[in-house]
N, C-alpha and C positions, 0 to 999 in steps of 0.2 A: 347269170354266167359272166365270168371275168373277161374283160376286154384283153385281147392279145395284140402283140406287135411282132413285126419281123425285123430281125437284125442280122448282121453278118459278123461272125467271129473267126478270125484267122482264115478268111476266104470261104467259110461254110455258112450257109443261111440257117437260122434257127427261129422258131416261133416261141415267144415267151410271154408270160403273164405281165400285163402292164402294172407297174409299181414295184416289180422286183429290181434288184440291183444287177449290174453287170457281173459282179462276183458270184451272186446267187445263180444266175443263168449259166455262167461258165461251169460252176460246180454241178449243176443239174445235168449238164451234158458231158461230164467227164473231162473238162478242160482245166488243167491245173494252173492256178495262179497263187504264188507264194504269199503268205500273210502270217503275221505273228499276233496282231492285236484284235483279230476277229473271232467272234464266237456266235454261233447261230441263235443262241438264246438271249444275247445281249445286244442292245442298240449299237449300231456301228459308230465308230469314232474316228477312224482314219489316222491313228497315231503313228504307226510304224511306216506307213507309206509304201511298203513292199508290194502291195497289190496294185500298183500303178499299171495302167494300160494306155495305149494310144488310141484315141477315137477320132473319127472323121464325120463331120456333119456338113454336107454341102462342100464348100471350099475351105472350111475351117478345120484345122487339125491341131490337137493338143493332148497333153498328158493329164489324166485324171486318176483319182483313187477309185478303183472298181467297187469297193465295199460301200461307197457313198453315192455312186452315180447311177441313177435309174435308167433302165433301158428305154429306148425311144424307137419309133418307127423309122426304118431306114438307117439306123445307126451302124457304122462300120467300126469294128474293134480289132486291134492287134494286141495280143497279149505278150508277144516276145519279139517285137520289132527291134532293130538295132538301137533306136532311140530309147525304148523301154529298157532294154538290157543295159545300156550305158548308164542310165539313171539308177536302175536297181543296183548295179554294182557299186555306184557311189554311195548309196544308202547303206549297203552291207559293209562297205569299207568303214563308214562312220560308226556303225553298230559294233563292228569288230574292234575298233579302237577303244570303244567304251567297255566292251565285254570281251576282252582279248583272251580270256581263259574259259569262257562259257562254251560248253560242248554243242548246244543247240545253234548258237550263232556261228561257231566255227564250221559246223556241218553245212549250214545254209550258204555261207560264204564260199566254201569249197566247191559247191555245186556251180558257182559262177567263176571258178578259177582263182579265187582269192585265198591264198594260203596264210598271209599275214597282212595286217593293215599297212597302208602306205605312210602312215604317220610315224614320226620318229619315236623311239622307245620312251622318251620322257613324257610324251603326250598320250601314251596308252594307259588305260585303266583296267581294273580287274573287277568291275561290277558284274552282277548277274541280272540285275533289273534293267530293262530297257525303257521303263517309264511308259508302258503302253496303256496303263490305267485299267486293264481288265479286272484286276482285283478290286479296285475301288468301285467300278461300275457293277460288278457282280454283287458286292455287298449292298449297294444302294438299290439297284434295279430288281435283282432276283430275291435277295434275302430281305431287303427292306430295313436294314439296320443302320447303315452308314457309319460303321465303326472306324473306318479309315478314310483318308482323303489325300489328294495330291497337294503337297506343300512346297513352298519356295518357287523360284523361277529359274529359267535357263538351265545351265548344266547342273544346278543344285536341286532341281525339281525331283521329287520322289514321293512314293506313297508312304504315309505315316499316320499314326493315331493322333488325335487332337493334343496339342501342346507337347508333342513328342514323348508323351508318357504312355503308360499302359492303356491299351484299347479297352476302356471300361464297358463300352457298348457291345463288344464282341461276344458272340454266343458260342464260338468254337466250332461252327459248322464245317469249316474247311473249304468253303466255296472258293476263296482266294487261292488256296493251294491247288485245287483241281483245275482252275482256269489259267494259272500262270504258265505262259508259253516257254519260259526259259528256266524253270525250276528254281527261281530266285526265292520262293517262299517254301520253307521246309516245315513239315508238320510231323509230330511223333506221338504215337499212342504207346505208353509204356507204364506198367505197374498201376493201371487204373487211372492214369492221368493223360490227357491230351495237351501237348505243348505246341505253341506256335511262337517261336522265339522272336520273330520279326516284329510282332505286335506286343511282345512282353506279356503273354497271357498263358494260363494253364487252366484246365477244366477237369473236374471229376467225371469219369465215364460211368454211364448207367449200366448196371449189371442185370442181365436177364434173370428173372426169378425162376425160370424153367431150366435153361441150359447153362446159365452162369457166365455166358459170354459178355464181355464189356463192349458194347456196340455203338454208343453215341454219347456225346456230352450231355450231362443232366441239364445244363443251361439251355442248350439248343432244343431239347425235348420239351422243356417247360415253356420256352418261347412259342413253340408250335402249338402246344396244348392250349395256352391262353389265347393265342391268335384265332384258333378255330373253335374255341369254347368246348374243348374235349373234356370228358370226365376225368377225375383224379384216378391215377393208376392205369390210365390208357396205355402208357408206354412201359409198364412193368415187364412185359414180355416182348422179346425182340421180333422183328418181322419174320425171321425164319421159323420160329416156334409158332407164330400165329398161323 
């Protein structure tokens, strides 16, 4: 049986499994903490910092990222204290300056009363990518391909294929597209081809021999077939027809 701890979140006591993070326990109990770079199937990274909370242990009080901080016996957590809100607004102001036209960032900022970034117009940018690294981590940890990585440093850091060329290791699975929190990665299936322009790749889609639907990239299915030693022709029929 898993060991449990008791902690207090926003004045309410909760029992939680030891080893879980503050973010997980909050989510388990219906307490909303904003986050952009977190996904339950991917190892936490703490890139966006929006999930910050204020914790108290004894006489010590500090700000931590809830997606990385494990719960402890007697821990006191505030998810929306004035200090947390002030820091979160600063983070959103910075994100909005970078992604000034992105609908997701604008929506989050508006929730905190930020209609436009405080930075002057010449310092604002029109990126969609917040460099959270979710796409890179999904490709590496979930898919096991590592077709992309984070390159450069500082404000020039971004996810890219090796040598900034076509992502040759990409299998077209679209995991990067599905986990991207700001819709910075676009994927299109059209005329039997899947395209992910950000990685400069396109893939032929497999057509179901029964219903004729084009349902997944051939490269992705072949990768899965070889990985699990499945027989040839295993993916000739789509999941719906099976």
